[in-house]
Backbone as CSV, one residue per row, in Angstrom:
resi,resn,N_x,N_y,N_z,CA_x,CA_y,CA_z,C_x,C_y,C_z
1,MET,-130.126,-152.497,-71.503,-129.548,-152.385,-70.260,-127.498,-152.752,-70.324
2,ALA,-126.809,-152.280,-69.912,-125.779,-152.097,-69.318,-125.666,-152.532,-67.811
3,ASP,-124.591,-152.896,-67.649,-123.797,-153.587,-66.213,-122.200,-153.553,-66.015
4,TYR,-121.650,-152.795,-65.600,-120.773,-152.523,-65.704,-120.001,-153.885,-64.193
5,ARG,-119.063,-153.922,-64.931,-118.609,-154.163,-62.839,-116.699,-154.562,-63.057
6,ARG,-116.368,-153.940,-62.116,-114.187,-153.529,-62.131,-114.865,-154.291,-60.082
7,TYR,-113.446,-155.290,-60.641,-112.846,-155.137,-59.316,-110.830,-155.349,-59.496
8,VAL,-110.944,-153.777,-58.494,-109.385,-153.470,-58.693,-108.482,-154.089,-57.042
9,VAL,-107.757,-154.648,-56.665,-107.295,-154.703,-55.569,-106.275,-153.609,-55.338
10,PRO,-106.090,-152.669,-54.447,-105.768,-151.546,-54.544,-104.674,-151.349,-52.987
11,LEU,-104.586,-153.020,-52.459,-104.409,-153.037,-51.220,-104.032,-154.231,-50.692
12,ARG,-103.053,-155.370,-50.664,-102.996,-156.066,-50.296,-104.070,-156.668,-49.301
13,PRO,-104.945,-156.933,-48.318,-106.174,-158.324,-49.384,-107.263,-158.071,-49.448
14,PHE,-107.200,-156.248,-49.842,-108.765,-155.511,-49.471,-108.945,-155.321,-51.231
15,THR,-109.933,-156.181,-51.677,-111.252,-155.594,-52.658,-111.360,-154.024,-53.880
16,LEU,-111.359,-153.296,-54.143,-112.854,-152.783,-54.143,-113.523,-152.913,-55.943
17,ALA,-114.695,-153.267,-55.097,-115.367,-153.736,-56.254,-116.798,-152.804,-56.304
18,VAL,-116.853,-152.150,-57.965,-117.252,-151.908,-58.638,-118.277,-152.415,-59.464
19,ARG,-120.101,-151.323,-58.837,-120.872,-152.121,-59.766,-121.346,-150.924,-60.275
20,ALA,-121.701,-150.344,-62.071,-122.496,-149.159,-62.547,-123.839,-150.033,-63.887
21,ARG,-124.880,-150.195,-63.160,-125.970,-150.429,-64.274,-127.299,-149.491,-64.178
22,TYR,-127.699,-149.479,-66.214,-128.594,-149.024,-66.234,-129.516,-149.838,-67.229
23,VAL,-130.667,-149.666,-66.698,-132.097,-150.038,-67.274,-132.665,-149.349,-67.683
24,GLY,-133.361,-149.333,-69.237,-133.942,-147.536,-69.483,-134.471,-148.577,-70.484
25,ARG,-135.579,-147.922,-70.765,-136.580,-147.951,-71.556,-136.207,-146.479,-72.576
26,HIS,-136.669,-146.634,-74.209,-136.468,-145.676,-75.255,-137.384,-146.098,-75.824
27,GLY,-137.754,-144.770,-77.322,-138.750,-144.906,-77.887,-139.765,-144.385,-77.478
28,ARG,-141.080,-143.937,-78.346,-142.182,-143.108,-78.000,-142.809,-144.127,-76.354
29,ASP,-143.651,-145.246,-77.041,-143.874,-145.596,-76.110,-143.258,-146.683,-75.017
30,ALA,-142.448,-145.455,-74.413,-140.754,-146.137,-73.308,-142.186,-145.669,-71.702
31,ALA,-142.490,-144.888,-71.906,-143.165,-144.578,-70.286,-145.240,-144.822,-70.557
32,ASP,-145.532,-145.880,-71.741,-147.052,-146.848,-71.663,-147.238,-146.892,-70.388
33,GLY,-148.281,-146.336,-70.009,-148.925,-147.657,-68.132,-149.019,-148.408,-68.766
34,ARG,-149.459,-148.563,-69.689,-149.438,-150.103,-69.596,-148.363,-151.408,-69.861
35,LEU,-147.434,-150.762,-69.290,-145.779,-151.329,-68.766,-145.913,-151.345,-67.481
36,LEU,-145.290,-152.049,-67.004,-145.032,-152.267,-65.141,-144.017,-151.292,-65.289
37,PRO,-143.940,-150.681,-64.194,-142.752,-149.354,-64.368,-141.738,-150.109,-63.569
38,LEU,-140.127,-149.894,-64.105,-139.091,-150.282,-63.017,-138.879,-149.012,-62.328
39,VAL,-139.171,-150.819,-60.870,-138.919,-149.835,-59.762,-137.488,-150.120,-58.725
40,LEU,-137.074,-148.698,-57.636,-136.391,-149.136,-57.705,-136.425,-149.357,-56.060
41,GLY,-135.897,-150.265,-55.471,-136.361,-150.419,-53.931,-136.008,-152.001,-53.905
42,LEU,-134.917,-152.519,-54.476,-134.803,-154.816,-54.195,-133.871,-153.711,-54.083
43,ARG,-133.554,-155.225,-52.825,-132.781,-155.255,-51.735,-131.138,-154.887,-52.601
44,ASN,-131.317,-156.136,-54.009,-130.081,-156.040,-54.475,-129.282,-154.917,-55.010
45,GLN,-129.776,-153.803,-55.243,-129.885,-152.656,-55.274,-129.388,-151.620,-55.056
46,VAL,-130.030,-151.603,-54.058,-129.272,-149.995,-53.060,-129.988,-150.449,-50.833
47,HIS,-128.366,-150.663,-50.866,-128.624,-151.412,-49.395,-129.424,-150.273,-48.694
48,GLY,-130.750,-151.248,-47.855,-131.375,-150.484,-46.832,-132.936,-149.968,-47.344
49,TYR,-132.887,-150.205,-48.684,-134.456,-150.014,-49.674,-134.547,-151.332,-49.620
50,ASN,-136.162,-151.325,-49.906,-136.893,-152.675,-50.496,-138.445,-152.254,-50.868
51,VAL,-139.253,-153.158,-51.585,-140.717,-152.533,-51.858,-141.346,-152.837,-50.536
52,ARG,-141.107,-153.160,-49.085,-142.235,-153.008,-48.085,-141.680,-151.023,-47.856
53,ASN,-140.859,-150.508,-46.997,-139.991,-149.613,-47.017,-139.709,-148.674,-47.858
54,VAL,-140.112,-148.538,-49.311,-140.170,-147.599,-50.157,-140.401,-146.961,-50.273
55,LEU,-142.171,-146.697,-49.866,-143.041,-145.502,-49.956,-142.592,-144.428,-48.252
56,ASP,-141.520,-144.703,-48.260,-141.096,-144.328,-46.516,-139.940,-143.457,-47.228
57,VAL,-139.924,-142.925,-48.667,-139.400,-142.309,-48.984,-139.767,-141.285,-48.488
58,ASP,-138.814,-139.876,-48.320,-139.127,-138.916,-49.138,-138.749,-137.918,-49.939
59,CYS,-139.925,-137.297,-50.437,-140.645,-136.805,-51.504,-138.860,-135.182,-51.271
60,GLY,-139.911,-134.608,-50.500,-139.246,-133.550,-50.205,-140.107,-132.512,-50.442
61,ALA,-139.884,-131.081,-51.085,-141.689,-130.229,-51.103,-141.926,-130.366,-52.543
62,ALA,-141.413,-131.043,-52.522,-142.307,-131.032,-54.327,-143.209,-131.313,-54.907
63,PRO,-144.283,-130.482,-55.380,-145.718,-130.131,-55.743,-146.522,-131.954,-57.129
64,GLY,-146.678,-132.567,-55.988,-147.656,-133.839,-56.783,-146.688,-135.269,-56.868
65,CYS,-146.153,-135.168,-56.512,-145.167,-136.343,-56.022,-145.481,-136.923,-54.811
66,SER,-145.334,-138.252,-55.323,-146.300,-139.049,-54.608,-144.911,-139.867,-54.359
67,PRO,-144.320,-140.776,-52.993,-143.522,-140.888,-53.288,-143.256,-142.668,-53.962
68,PHE,-144.293,-143.368,-54.498,-144.194,-144.840,-55.282,-143.809,-144.167,-57.018
69,GLU,-144.333,-142.846,-57.186,-144.267,-142.762,-58.398,-142.828,-141.543,-58.158
70,ALA,-141.972,-141.456,-57.212,-140.167,-140.646,-57.533,-139.422,-142.355,-57.615
71,LEU,-140.422,-143.700,-57.261,-139.550,-144.800,-57.214,-139.785,-145.690,-58.588
72,ALA,-140.456,-145.291,-59.006,-140.520,-146.227,-59.906,-140.559,-144.785,-61.129
73,GLY,-140.082,-145.248,-62.643,-139.759,-145.023,-64.424,-139.345,-146.605,-65.258
74,SER,-139.889,-145.106,-66.337,-138.693,-146.506,-67.518,-137.224,-146.386,-67.522
75,ARG,-136.796,-145.697,-66.359,-135.148,-145.254,-66.360,-134.681,-145.577,-64.770
76,LEU,-133.133,-146.472,-64.855,-132.602,-147.152,-63.441,-131.622,-146.612,-63.687
77,LEU,-130.740,-145.835,-62.517,-129.164,-145.952,-62.401,-128.836,-146.454,-61.493
78,VAL,-128.333,-147.218,-61.234,-127.664,-147.688,-60.146,-125.949,-148.025,-59.545
79,GLY,-125.971,-147.059,-58.606,-123.699,-147.304,-58.435,-123.851,-148.339,-57.303
80,ASN,-122.542,-148.896,-58.095,-122.025,-149.247,-55.915,-121.000,-149.400,-56.080
81,MET,-120.662,-149.228,-54.545,-119.190,-149.202,-54.338,-119.374,-149.989,-52.959
82,GLU,-118.061,-150.786,-53.411,-117.697,-152.335,-51.764,-116.142,-152.271,-51.331
83,LEU,-115.989,-152.511,-49.972,-114.102,-152.219,-49.929,-114.593,-153.653,-49.173
84,ARG,-113.752,-154.991,-49.434,-114.153,-156.508,-49.344,-112.500,-156.016,-48.807
85,PHE,-112.551,-157.277,-47.718,-111.333,-158.497,-47.112,-112.153,-159.657,-46.400
86,PRO,-110.630,-160.589,-46.407,-111.482,-161.347,-45.774,-110.808,-161.141,-44.198
87,LEU,-112.378,-161.280,-44.120,-112.448,-161.530,-42.258,-111.404,-162.592,-41.322
88,ARG,-111.386,-163.408,-41.528,-110.792,-164.280,-41.512,-109.115,-164.041,-41.044
89,GLY,-108.544,-164.111,-42.509,-107.656,-163.689,-42.818,-106.727,-161.858,-42.104
90,LEU,-107.928,-160.474,-42.008,-107.424,-159.502,-41.284,-107.649,-160.060,-39.742
91,LEU,-107.749,-160.750,-39.304,-108.141,-160.711,-37.956,-106.932,-161.606,-37.576
92,SER,-106.518,-163.037,-37.950,-105.487,-163.665,-37.687,-104.007,-163.058,-38.725
93,ARG,-104.183,-162.073,-39.210,-102.590,-161.690,-40.535,-102.573,-161.979,-41.517
94,ARG,-103.067,-163.581,-41.484,-102.352,-163.513,-42.684,-103.561,-163.977,-44.055
95,PHE,-104.395,-162.822,-43.867,-104.838,-162.517,-45.686,-105.219,-164.068,-46.227
96,GLU,-105.581,-164.609,-45.351,-106.274,-165.740,-45.745,-108.297,-166.014,-45.400
97,TYR,-108.300,-166.802,-47.046,-110.371,-166.658,-46.719,-110.314,-167.867,-46.097
98,GLY,-109.543,-168.992,-45.645,-109.785,-170.695,-44.748,-110.746,-171.186,-46.072
99,PRO,-111.264,-172.050,-44.876,-112.607,-173.382,-46.246,-113.926,-172.254,-45.754
100,LEU,-114.324,-171.430,-45.403,-115.043,-170.995,-45.664,-114.875,-169.799,-46.201
101,PRO,-115.233,-169.612,-47.604,-115.048,-168.028,-47.503,-115.863,-166.750,-47.123
102,ILE,-115.072,-166.054,-45.857,-116.045,-165.061,-45.282,-115.657,-163.629,-45.597
103,GLU,-116.251,-162.283,-46.195,-115.555,-161.195,-45.658,-116.289,-160.520,-45.222
104,GLY,-115.622,-159.162,-44.410,-116.359,-158.076,-44.404,-116.276,-156.971,-45.535
105,MET,-116.715,-155.756,-44.928,-117.915,-155.226,-46.365,-117.632,-154.070,-45.680
106,VAL,-117.428,-152.611,-46.133,-118.146,-151.546,-46.176,-118.909,-151.305,-47.674
107,PHE,-119.797,-150.572,-47.794,-120.657,-150.011,-48.766,-121.179,-148.740,-49.144
108,ALA,-120.846,-148.463,-50.155,-121.565,-146.946,-50.766,-122.663,-147.248,-51.386
109,ASP,-123.943,-147.134,-51.848,-125.161,-147.322,-52.652,-125.776,-145.157,-52.955
110,ALA,-125.812,-145.928,-54.480,-126.924,-144.685,-54.918,-127.285,-145.226,-56.156
111,GLY,-128.812,-144.668,-56.515,-129.037,-144.875,-57.829,-130.520,-144.578,-57.481
112,SER,-131.349,-144.386,-58.936,-131.944,-143.461,-59.298,-132.809,-143.862,-60.633
113,LEU,-133.925,-142.835,-60.474,-135.582,-143.180,-61.187,-136.062,-141.753,-62.348
114,TRP,-136.216,-141.982,-63.925,-136.801,-141.230,-63.919,-137.156,-141.761,-65.639
115,THR,-137.965,-140.341,-65.586,-138.837,-140.952,-66.539,-139.208,-140.088,-68.186
116,ARG,-139.191,-140.520,-69.327,-138.216,-139.493,-70.120,-139.829,-138.391,-70.322
117,ASP,-140.865,-138.339,-69.408,-141.834,-136.861,-69.211,-141.937,-135.770,-68.550
118,GLN,-140.939,-135.896,-67.004,-140.284,-135.574,-66.370,-139.681,-134.538,-66.967
119,ARG,-140.318,-132.851,-66.266,-139.718,-131.857,-67.600,-138.976,-131.047,-66.023
120,ALA,-138.212,-129.801,-66.745,-137.695,-129.450,-65.644,-138.421,-128.729,-64.346
121,GLY,-139.974,-128.189,-64.753,-140.358,-127.718,-63.915,-141.294,-128.512,-62.881
122,GLY,-141.451,-129.706,-63.642,-141.639,-131.107,-62.819,-140.777,-131.657,-61.355
123,TRP,-142.196,-132.116,-60.442,-140.948,-132.217,-59.574,-139.606,-133.415,-59.302
124,GLN,-138.272,-133.371,-59.352,-137.548,-133.850,-59.197,-136.840,-134.537,-58.637
125,ARG,-136.096,-135.332,-59.445,-136.582,-137.209,-58.994,-135.502,-137.457,-58.314
126,ASN,-135.880,-138.752,-57.721,-135.198,-138.645,-56.074,-134.433,-139.832,-56.727
127,PHE,-133.807,-139.227,-55.029,-132.019,-140.296,-55.718,-131.644,-141.002,-54.013
128,LEU,-131.822,-142.568,-53.963,-131.541,-143.224,-52.656,-130.114,-143.217,-52.697
129,ARG,-129.851,-143.463,-51.864,-128.772,-143.359,-50.884,-128.349,-144.303,-49.748
130,SER,-126.773,-144.222,-49.913,-127.313,-145.435,-48.288,-125.683,-146.341,-48.259
131,VAL,-124.810,-146.121,-47.413,-123.434,-146.924,-47.078,-123.873,-147.060,-45.495
132,GLY,-122.454,-147.964,-45.488,-122.517,-149.113,-44.227,-121.764,-150.564,-43.935
133,GLY,-122.556,-151.884,-42.969,-120.822,-152.314,-43.936,-122.001,-153.805,-42.765
134,GLY,-120.723,-154.487,-42.979,-121.572,-156.037,-42.973,-120.238,-157.093,-43.605
135,VAL,-120.900,-158.698,-43.801,-120.398,-159.852,-43.406,-120.864,-160.026,-44.709
136,ARG,-119.842,-160.725,-45.545,-120.774,-161.294,-46.210,-119.995,-163.041,-46.795
137,ILE,-120.889,-164.377,-47.027,-120.035,-165.135,-46.374,-120.733,-165.981,-47.761
138,ASN,-119.520,-166.747,-49.156,-120.035,-167.470,-50.173,-120.265,-168.880,-49.543
139,ALA,-121.099,-169.385,-49.710,-122.123,-170.426,-49.590,-122.010,-171.501,-51.055
140,ALA,-121.066,-171.365,-51.665,-121.310,-172.885,-52.510,-121.686,-171.574,-53.765
141,GLY,-121.399,-171.023,-53.987,-121.795,-169.904,-54.921,-123.093,-168.735,-54.795
142,MET,-123.614,-168.582,-53.250,-124.664,-167.685,-52.555,-124.241,-166.907,-51.867
143,ILE,-124.168,-166.255,-51.752,-123.845,-165.054,-51.649,-125.000,-164.542,-50.505
144,VAL,-124.620,-165.455,-48.711,-125.371,-164.400,-47.778,-124.802,-163.418,-47.169
145,GLU,-124.983,-162.230,-46.986,-124.407,-160.886,-46.224,-125.243,-160.919,-45.490
146,LEU,-125.213,-160.250,-44.430,-125.684,-159.156,-42.755,-124.624,-157.992,-43.004
147,ALA,-125.780,-157.497,-43.002,-125.206,-156.172,-43.122,-125.989,-155.149,-42.282
148,ALA,-126.041,-154.295,-41.913,-125.881,-152.527,-41.214,-125.606,-152.015,-42.135
149,THR,-126.731,-150.956,-42.613,-126.925,-149.772,-43.423,-127.869,-148.799,-42.420
150,ARG,-127.008,-147.395,-43.360,-127.563,-146.316,-43.384,-127.965,-145.469,-44.747
151,PRO,-130.334,-145.659,-45.124,-130.452,-145.397,-45.708,-130.285,-143.085,-44.848
152,PHE,-129.845,-143.193,-46.019,-130.155,-141.009,-46.038,-131.709,-140.754,-46.867
153,ASP,-131.544,-140.931,-47.079,-133.235,-140.780,-47.698,-134.468,-141.837,-47.384
154,ARG,-134.426,-141.987,-46.729,-135.547,-142.385,-45.744,-135.643,-141.581,-44.395
155,PRO,-136.388,-140.686,-44.586,-136.609,-139.316,-43.077,-136.417,-140.608,-41.569
156,SER,-137.243,-141.160,-41.634,-137.560,-142.235,-40.778,-137.032,-143.279,-40.026
157,ALA,-135.877,-143.571,-40.906,-134.841,-145.016,-40.217,-133.885,-144.061,-39.719
158,GLY,-133.312,-144.710,-39.139,-131.785,-145.095,-38.909,-131.564,-146.272,-39.441
159,TRP,-130.293,-146.897,-38.958,-129.222,-147.911,-39.141,-130.771,-148.991,-39.132
160,THR,-130.492,-149.819,-40.345,-131.296,-150.992,-40.264,-130.611,-152.854,-40.265
161,PHE,-131.190,-153.429,-40.398,-130.506,-154.670,-40.540,-130.596,-155.369,-41.393
162,THR,-130.074,-156.155,-42.652,-130.787,-157.217,-43.113,-129.036,-157.924,-43.352
163,VAL,-130.949,-158.477,-43.346,-130.696,-160.733,-44.383,-130.466,-160.471,-45.558
164,ASN,-129.567,-160.455,-46.538,-129.785,-161.103,-47.627,-129.056,-162.106,-48.456
165,LEU,-129.743,-162.872,-49.369,-129.536,-164.000,-50.064,-129.076,-163.999,-51.529
166,GLY,-128.142,-164.604,-52.506,-128.812,-163.850,-53.730,-127.060,-164.218,-53.868
167,PRO,-127.218,-163.918,-55.360,-126.047,-163.450,-56.760,-125.556,-162.273,-56.337
168,GLY,-123.609,-162.330,-55.817,-123.398,-161.329,-55.176,-122.633,-160.443,-57.155
169,PHE,-122.384,-159.299,-56.087,-121.157,-158.820,-57.381,-120.082,-158.631,-57.452
Protein backbone atom coordinates (compact mmCIF):
# COMPACT_ATOMS: atom_id res chain seq x y z
CA MET A 1 0.00 0.00 0.00
CA ALA A 2 1.23 3.48 -0.84
CA ASP A 3 -0.46 6.79 -0.06
CA TYR A 4 1.15 10.02 -1.27
CA ARG A 5 -0.26 13.44 -0.41
CA ARG A 6 1.04 16.87 -1.28
CA TYR A 7 -0.28 20.34 -0.51
CA VAL A 8 0.98 23.39 -2.42
CA VAL A 9 -0.01 27.05 -2.16
CA PRO A 10 0.45 28.33 -5.74
CA LEU A 11 -1.16 31.69 -4.97
CA ARG A 12 -2.52 32.82 -1.64
CA PRO A 13 -5.27 31.88 -0.54
CA PHE A 14 -5.53 28.86 -2.89
CA THR A 15 -4.25 25.41 -1.91
CA LEU A 16 -3.68 22.62 -4.41
CA ALA A 17 -4.14 19.23 -2.73
CA VAL A 18 -2.93 16.13 -4.60
CA ARG A 19 -3.26 12.50 -3.53
CA ALA A 20 -2.18 9.26 -5.17
CA ARG A 21 -3.10 5.94 -3.57
CA TYR A 22 -2.07 2.43 -4.59
CA VAL A 23 -3.26 -0.78 -2.95
CA GLY A 24 -2.14 -4.07 -4.42
CA ARG A 25 -2.02 -7.75 -3.70
CA HIS A 26 1.06 -9.37 -5.14
CA GLY A 27 2.33 -12.91 -5.32
CA ARG A 28 1.00 -16.25 -6.47
CA ASP A 29 -2.35 -16.01 -4.65
CA ALA A 30 -3.04 -12.31 -5.26
CA ALA A 31 -6.13 -13.05 -7.38
CA ASP A 32 -7.36 -16.02 -5.33
CA GLY A 33 -11.17 -16.16 -5.54
CA ARG A 34 -11.43 -16.74 -1.78
CA LEU A 35 -10.18 -13.21 -1.10
CA LEU A 36 -12.63 -10.35 -1.23
CA PRO A 37 -11.79 -8.18 -4.25
CA LEU A 38 -10.79 -4.57 -3.93
CA VAL A 39 -13.69 -2.48 -5.21
CA LEU A 40 -13.39 0.92 -6.87
CA GLY A 41 -16.52 2.83 -6.04
CA LEU A 42 -16.22 4.00 -2.48
CA ARG A 43 -17.07 7.66 -1.95
CA ASN A 44 -13.67 8.59 -0.57
CA GLN A 45 -11.89 7.30 -3.69
CA VAL A 46 -13.47 8.81 -6.82
CA HIS A 47 -16.28 11.38 -6.49
CA GLY A 48 -19.54 10.37 -8.15
CA TYR A 49 -19.15 6.62 -7.72
CA ASN A 50 -20.32 4.50 -4.82
CA VAL A 51 -21.33 0.90 -4.19
CA ARG A 52 -24.94 1.63 -5.17
CA ASN A 53 -24.17 3.01 -8.62
CA VAL A 54 -20.99 1.12 -9.44
CA LEU A 55 -22.93 -1.31 -11.66
CA ASP A 56 -23.99 1.65 -13.82
CA VAL A 57 -20.46 1.90 -15.25
CA ASP A 58 -20.09 1.18 -18.95
CA CYS A 59 -17.74 -1.67 -19.88
CA GLY A 60 -17.76 -0.53 -23.47
CA ALA A 61 -17.73 -3.14 -26.21
CA ALA A 62 -15.33 -5.46 -24.40
CA PRO A 63 -16.46 -9.09 -24.72
CA GLY A 64 -17.25 -10.93 -21.50
CA CYS A 65 -16.97 -7.86 -19.31
CA SER A 66 -19.44 -7.31 -16.51
CA PRO A 67 -19.46 -3.91 -14.79
CA PHE A 68 -18.72 -5.47 -11.39
CA GLU A 69 -15.70 -7.35 -12.75
CA ALA A 70 -14.46 -4.16 -14.36
CA LEU A 71 -14.50 -2.41 -10.98
CA ALA A 72 -13.10 -5.20 -8.84
CA GLY A 73 -9.59 -6.55 -8.79
CA SER A 74 -6.44 -7.20 -6.82
CA ARG A 75 -4.74 -3.85 -7.53
CA LEU A 76 -6.13 -0.34 -7.19
CA LEU A 77 -4.73 3.04 -8.24
CA VAL A 78 -6.53 6.32 -7.47
CA GLY A 79 -5.51 9.93 -8.07
CA ASN A 80 -7.24 13.03 -6.72
CA MET A 81 -6.58 16.73 -7.24
CA GLU A 82 -8.43 19.55 -5.48
CA LEU A 83 -8.06 23.31 -5.62
CA ARG A 84 -9.27 24.67 -2.27
CA PHE A 85 -9.91 28.19 -1.05
CA PRO A 86 -11.48 29.78 2.06
CA LEU A 87 -15.03 30.58 1.03
CA ARG A 88 -15.58 33.35 3.57
CA GLY A 89 -12.23 34.91 2.77
CA LEU A 90 -12.84 34.86 -0.95
CA LEU A 91 -16.20 36.57 -0.55
CA SER A 92 -14.87 39.22 1.87
CA ARG A 93 -11.46 39.55 0.12
CA ARG A 94 -9.75 39.17 3.51
CA PHE A 95 -8.45 35.61 2.93
CA GLU A 96 -9.50 34.22 6.29
CA TYR A 97 -11.40 31.14 7.40
CA GLY A 98 -13.37 32.61 10.28
CA PRO A 99 -14.61 30.62 13.29
CA LEU A 100 -15.84 27.68 11.17
CA PRO A 101 -13.37 26.55 8.48
CA ILE A 102 -15.42 26.45 5.25
CA GLU A 103 -13.62 25.89 1.96
CA GLY A 104 -14.79 25.97 -1.62
CA MET A 105 -13.21 23.40 -3.92
CA VAL A 106 -12.98 22.20 -7.49
CA PHE A 107 -11.68 18.71 -8.12
CA ALA A 108 -10.71 16.05 -10.64
CA ASP A 109 -10.48 12.35 -9.73
CA ALA A 110 -9.47 9.18 -11.57
CA GLY A 111 -9.09 5.55 -10.54
CA SER A 112 -8.57 2.09 -11.94
CA LEU A 113 -8.61 -1.54 -10.83
CA TRP A 114 -7.02 -4.56 -12.44
CA THR A 115 -5.83 -8.07 -11.73
CA ARG A 116 -2.61 -9.84 -12.56
CA ASP A 117 -4.52 -12.36 -14.73
CA GLN A 118 -5.74 -9.88 -17.33
CA ARG A 119 -4.01 -10.20 -20.70
CA ALA A 120 -3.85 -7.75 -23.59
CA GLY A 121 -6.35 -9.87 -25.54
CA GLY A 122 -8.96 -9.62 -22.76
CA TRP A 123 -11.18 -6.69 -21.87
CA GLN A 124 -9.49 -3.43 -21.04
CA ARG A 125 -9.51 -2.27 -17.44
CA ASN A 126 -11.91 0.54 -16.72
CA PHE A 127 -10.95 3.95 -15.50
CA LEU A 128 -13.38 5.96 -13.42
CA ARG A 129 -13.08 9.70 -13.90
CA SER A 130 -14.97 12.68 -12.54
CA VAL A 131 -14.79 16.44 -12.05
CA GLY A 132 -16.81 18.79 -9.92
CA GLY A 133 -16.93 21.36 -7.20
CA GLY A 134 -18.36 21.91 -3.79
CA VAL A 135 -17.94 23.04 -0.22
CA ARG A 136 -15.91 21.42 2.59
CA ILE A 137 -16.63 22.16 6.24
CA ASN A 138 -14.12 21.09 8.88
CA ALA A 139 -16.22 20.11 11.89
CA ALA A 140 -13.83 19.12 14.70
CA GLY A 141 -11.56 17.14 12.38
CA MET A 142 -14.31 15.48 10.38
CA ILE A 143 -14.90 16.84 6.90
CA VAL A 144 -18.48 17.44 5.78
CA GLU A 145 -18.44 17.73 2.01
CA LEU A 146 -21.27 18.94 -0.22
CA ALA A 147 -20.33 18.31 -3.85
CA ALA A 148 -21.71 18.50 -7.37
CA THR A 149 -19.96 15.87 -9.48
CA ARG A 150 -19.90 14.94 -13.15
CA PRO A 151 -18.88 11.26 -13.39
CA PHE A 152 -17.66 10.62 -16.95
CA ASP A 153 -17.88 6.83 -16.88
CA ARG A 154 -21.51 6.42 -15.83
CA PRO A 155 -23.35 6.87 -19.12
CA SER A 156 -26.78 7.35 -17.59
CA ALA A 157 -25.65 9.92 -15.02
CA GLY A 158 -25.39 13.65 -15.51
CA TRP A 159 -24.41 15.85 -12.62
CA THR A 160 -24.89 14.23 -9.22
CA PHE A 161 -25.06 15.84 -5.80
CA THR A 162 -23.58 14.15 -2.76
CA VAL A 163 -23.00 14.72 0.94
CA ASN A 164 -19.97 12.96 2.39
CA LEU A 165 -18.79 12.75 5.99
CA GLY A 166 -15.38 11.42 6.86
CA PRO A 167 -11.72 12.17 7.19
CA GLY A 168 -10.41 14.45 4.50
CA PHE A 169 -7.15 14.37 2.68
